[in-house]
C-alpha positions in Angstrom: 126.0 112.4 41.5 125.9 116.2 42.1 127.3 116.8 38.6 124.7 114.7 36.9 122.0 116.4 38.8 123.3 119.8 37.7 123.6 118.8 34.1 120.1 117.4 34.2 118.8 120.6 35.7 120.5 122.6 33.0 119.1 120.3 30.3 115.6 120.8 31.6 116.1 124.6 31.6 117.4 124.5 28.1 114.5 122.4 26.9 112.0 124.7 28.6 113.8 127.7 27.1 113.8 126.1 23.6 110.1 125.2 23.8 109.1 128.7 24.9 111.3 130.3 22.3 109.9 128.2 19.5 106.4 129.0 20.7 107.2 132.7 20.8 108.7 132.5 17.3 105.6 130.7 16.1 103.3 133.3 17.6 105.3 136.2 16.1 105.3 134.6 12.7 101.6 134.2 12.9 101.3 137.8 13.8 103.6 138.8 10.9 101.6 136.8 8.4 98.4 138.5 9.7 100.0 141.9 9.4 101.2 141.1 5.9 97.7 139.9 4.8 96.2 143.1 6.3 98.6 145.4 4.6 98.3 143.6 1.3 94.6 143.9 1.5 94.9 147.6 2.3 97.1 148.0 -0.7 
């Protein structure tokens, strides 16, 4: 029982981590696309 609880906890942590990471990556890619648009318009 203890083992399953630990593994469940770890899975939850992993899923939270993956969600936050994907969100962060999405945000940074949006920022990058904005930057690229700006710089291309400047050029």
